[in-house]
C-alpha positions in Angstrom: 20.1 -8.0 -8.7 21.1 -8.4 -5.0 21.7 -12.2 -4.9 23.3 -13.8 -1.9 26.4 -15.8 -2.8 25.6 -19.6 -3.1 27.6 -20.8 -0.1 25.8 -18.5 2.3 22.4 -19.2 0.7 23.0 -22.9 1.0 23.0 -22.4 4.8 19.7 -20.6 4.6 18.2 -23.4 2.4 19.5 -26.1 4.8 17.5 -24.6 7.7 14.5 -24.0 5.4 14.4 -27.7 4.3 14.7 -28.9 7.9 11.9 -26.5 8.9 9.5 -27.9 6.2 10.4 -31.5 7.1 9.3 -30.7 10.7 6.1 -29.1 9.3 5.3 -32.3 7.5 5.5 -34.0 10.8 3.1 -31.4 12.2 5.9 -30.1 14.5 4.9 -26.5 14.0 7.0 -25.0 16.8 10.2 -26.6 15.5 9.2 -25.3 12.0 9.2 -21.8 13.4 12.4 -22.3 15.3 14.3 -23.6 12.3 12.8 -20.9 10.1 14.2 -18.2 12.4 17.7 -19.8 12.3 17.6 -19.8 8.5 16.6 -16.1 8.5 19.6 -15.4 10.7 21.9 -16.7 8.0 21.2 -13.7 5.8 23.9 -11.0 6.2 22.6 -7.7 7.6 20.7 -5.7 6.3 18.5 -8.6 5.3 16.3 -6.5 3.1 19.1 -6.2 0.6 18.8 -9.8 -0.6 16.4 -11.0 -3.2 16.1 -14.5 -1.8 15.0 -13.1 1.6 11.6 -12.1 0.1 10.6 -15.6 -1.0 12.0 -17.1 2.2 9.8 -14.7 4.3 6.8 -15.3 2.0 7.0 -19.1 2.6 6.9 -18.7 6.4 4.3 -16.0 6.2 1.9 -18.2 4.2 2.4 -21.2 6.5 1.9 -19.1 9.6 -1.3 -17.9 8.1 -2.5 -21.4 7.3 -1.9 -22.3 11.0 -3.9 -19.2 12.1 -0.8 -17.8 13.8 -1.4 -14.1 13.2 1.4 -13.0 15.5 4.0 -15.0 13.6 2.4 -14.1 10.2 2.8 -10.4 11.1 6.5 -10.9 11.8 7.1 -12.5 8.4 5.0 -10.1 6.4 6.8 -7.1 7.9 10.0 -8.7 6.9 9.0 -9.2 3.3 7.5 -5.7 3.1 10.8 -4.2 4.3 12.6 -6.3 1.6 10.2 -5.3 -1.1 10.2 -1.6 -0.1 14.0 -1.7 -0.6 14.1 -3.7 -3.9 10.6 -3.2 -5.4 10.7 -6.5 -7.2 7.3 -7.8 -6.0 5.0 -4.8 -5.4 1.7 -6.3 -6.5 2.3 -9.6 -4.8 3.3 -7.9 -1.6 0.1 -5.9 -1.7 -1.9 -9.1 -2.3 -0.2 -10.8 0.8 -1.1 -7.7 2.9 -4.7 -8.2 1.8 -4.6 -11.8 2.9 -3.2 -10.8 6.3 -5.9 -8.1 6.8 -8.6 -10.6 5.7 -7.5 -13.2 8.2 -7.3 -10.5 11.0 -10.9 -9.5 10.2 -9.9 -6.1 8.8 -12.1 -6.6 5.7 -12.1 -3.0 4.6 -8.3 -2.8 4.6 -8.2 -6.2 2.8 -10.5 -4.8 0.0 -8.3 -1.7 -0.3 -5.1 -3.7 -0.7 -6.8 -6.0 -3.3 -8.3 -3.1 -5.2 -4.8 -1.8 -5.8 -3.6 -5.3 -6.8 -6.5 -5.8 -9.3 -6.0 -2.4 -10.8 -2.3 -3.0 -11.4 -2.3 -6.8 -12.2 -5.8 -8.1 -12.6 -6.9 -11.2 -10.6 -3.9 -13.4 -11.2 -2.7 -13.3 -7.6 -5.9 -14.9 -6.4 -5.5 -18.0 -8.6 -3.4 -20.0 -6.2 -5.1 -18.9 -3.0 -8.3 -20.1 -1.4 -11.4 -19.2 -3.2 -12.8 -17.4 -0.2 -10.5 -14.4 -0.9 -11.7 -13.8 -4.4 -15.3 -14.4 -3.5 -15.1 -11.8 -0.7 -13.4 -9.3 -3.1 -16.0 -9.7 -5.8 -18.9 -9.4 -3.3 -17.3 -6.3 -1.7 -17.2 -4.6 -5.1 -20.9 -5.3 -5.7 -21.8 -3.9 -2.2 -19.8 -0.8 -2.8 -21.6 -0.1 -6.1 -25.0 -0.3 -4.3 -24.2 2.6 -1.9 -24.6 6.1 -3.3 -25.3 9.5 -1.8 -28.7 11.1 -2.4 -28.5 13.3 -5.5 -29.3 16.5 -3.8 -26.6 16.0 -1.1 -24.0 14.9 -3.7 -24.7 18.0 -5.8 -24.3 20.2 -2.7 -20.9 18.6 -1.9 -19.7 18.9 -5.5 -20.6 22.6 -5.4 -18.5 23.1 -2.3 -15.7 21.1 -3.9 -15.8 23.4 -6.9 -15.7 26.5 -4.7 -12.7 25.1 -3.0 -11.0 24.4 -6.4 -11.8 27.9 -7.6 -10.4 29.4 -4.4 -7.1 27.5 -4.8 -6.8 28.7 -8.4 -7.1 32.2 -7.1 -4.7 31.5 -4.2 -7.4 32.1 -1.6 -6.2 29.2 0.4 -8.1 29.9 3.6 -11.4 30.0 1.6 -10.5 26.8 -0.1 -9.8 25.0 3.2 -13.1 26.2 4.6 -15.0 25.0 1.5 -13.5 21.6 1.5 -14.0 21.2 5.3 -17.7 22.2 5.0 -18.2 19.6 2.4 -16.7 16.9 4.7 -18.8 18.1 7.6 -22.1 17.3 5.7 -21.0 13.8 4.6 -23.0 11.1 6.4 -21.2 8.9 8.9 -19.0 7.0 8.5 -17.6 9.7 6.2 -14.8 7.5 4.9 -17.2 5.1 3.3 -18.0 7.6 0.5 -15.6 7.9 -2.5 -15.8 11.7 -2.5 -14.3 11.7 1.0 -10.9 10.8 -0.4 -11.2 13.6 -3.0 -12.0 16.1 -0.3 -9.3 15.0 2.1 -6.7 15.0 -0.7 -7.8 18.4 -1.8 -7.1 19.7 1.8 -3.7 18.0 1.6 -3.0 19.7 -1.7 -4.0 23.1 -0.3 -1.7 22.9 2.7 1.0 21.6 0.3 0.6 24.8 -1.8 1.1 26.9 1.3 4.2 25.0 2.4 2.6 23.5 5.4 3.9 20.0 4.7 3.3 18.4 8.1 -0.3 19.3 8.0 -0.6 18.2 4.4 1.0 14.9 5.3 -1.7 14.2 7.9 -4.4 14.6 5.2 -2.6 12.4 2.7 -2.2 9.8 5.4 -5.9 10.0 6.1 -6.8 9.5 2.4 -4.6 6.4 2.3 -5.7 4.9 5.6 -9.4 5.8 5.9 -10.4 6.7 2.3 -9.9 4.8 -0.9 -6.6 6.6 -1.7 -4.7 3.3 -1.7 -6.0 2.6 -5.2 -5.5 6.2 -6.5 -2.2 6.9 -8.2 -2.6 10.7 -7.6 -2.9 10.3 -3.8 0.3 8.2 -3.7 2.0 10.7 -5.9 0.9 13.7 -3.8 1.9 11.9 -0.7 5.3 11.2 -2.2 6.2 14.7 -3.3 5.1 16.1 0.0 7.4 13.6 1.8 10.2 14.8 -0.4 9.5 18.4 0.8 9.6 17.0 4.4 13.0 15.4 3.8 11.6 11.9 4.1 13.2 10.6 1.0 13.0 6.8 1.6 9.3 6.9 2.5 8.7 9.3 -0.5 10.3 6.8 -2.9 7.9 4.1 -1.7 4.9 6.3 -2.4 6.2 7.5 -5.7 6.9 3.9 -6.8 3.3 3.0 -6.0 2.0 5.9 -8.1 4.2 4.8 -10.9 2.9 1.2 -10.7 -0.7 2.4 -10.9 -0.3 5.1 -13.6 3.2 4.8 -15.2 5.0 8.0 -16.3 1.8 10.0 -16.8 1.3 10.9 -13.2 4.7 12.6 -13.0 3.8 15.1 -15.7 1.8 16.9 -13.0 5.0 18.7 -11.9 7.0 18.3 -15.2 8.7 15.1 -14.0 10.3 17.0 -11.1 9.8 14.1 -8.7 10.4 11.2 -11.1 14.1 11.5 -10.6 13.8 10.1 -7.1 12.6 6.7 -8.4 14.5 6.4 -11.7 17.0 3.8 -10.2 14.1 1.7 -8.9 12.4 1.7 -12.3 15.6 0.7 -14.0 16.0 -2.3 -11.6 12.4 -3.4 -12.2 12.9 -3.3 -16.0 16.2 -5.3 -15.9 
């Protein structure tokens, strides 16, 4: 574990204690100023140190309580960088991202982050937060269940999806792309609201991956994660990760592959006979220590 030596960490803690003393006096500006000075005591790169995560989390939560979204964004970006490097608090980091999105009013993104958390760790991260978060999440799940495509349209889209899959199996990649795209074209707006949208976009990404057009594939995987519900789907994270490996983006790929591992364990990597699992073996070992 990457722990900062005690003498240096004591300097961090000293500023942190002073900051929270000022917060108790309702001196929020001084709280932020002292918090920043404490952060500066971490040797660079800050994301290497385990203690930096909890330090950033404390200031993020208090910035959020003061409705200071600009300051909260700074601190959550810091803890995300730390966690992306150490992968010690993946589920909690995703939960905090959900909180930030919720307070910003980005409710769809909040739900997507929390979907991933609940799938990996249940509802335990909601226990110590305000009830509003859990109520919103539970209600959003009910709303989603109520929205379905008309049967005839759904069947037509599934037929096009099947044609695309058959074309891929026969290495008729242009036909596959046309089939998947035609299915997307007939989805009602907003297209990204429908679960099958993620399947179709990911299928397009996979087709371009098979043809070695990794940059185009990357754009479709990014769409599935950003606009669809791919954030809760281990295969989408896995496909995105292996594609990033092909693009030479190893660090970003490791992050995606770790997210796939968190959601589905070893099983997802059997898709390619564990070819891409080697890129995260060190992170898995750290997590299990």
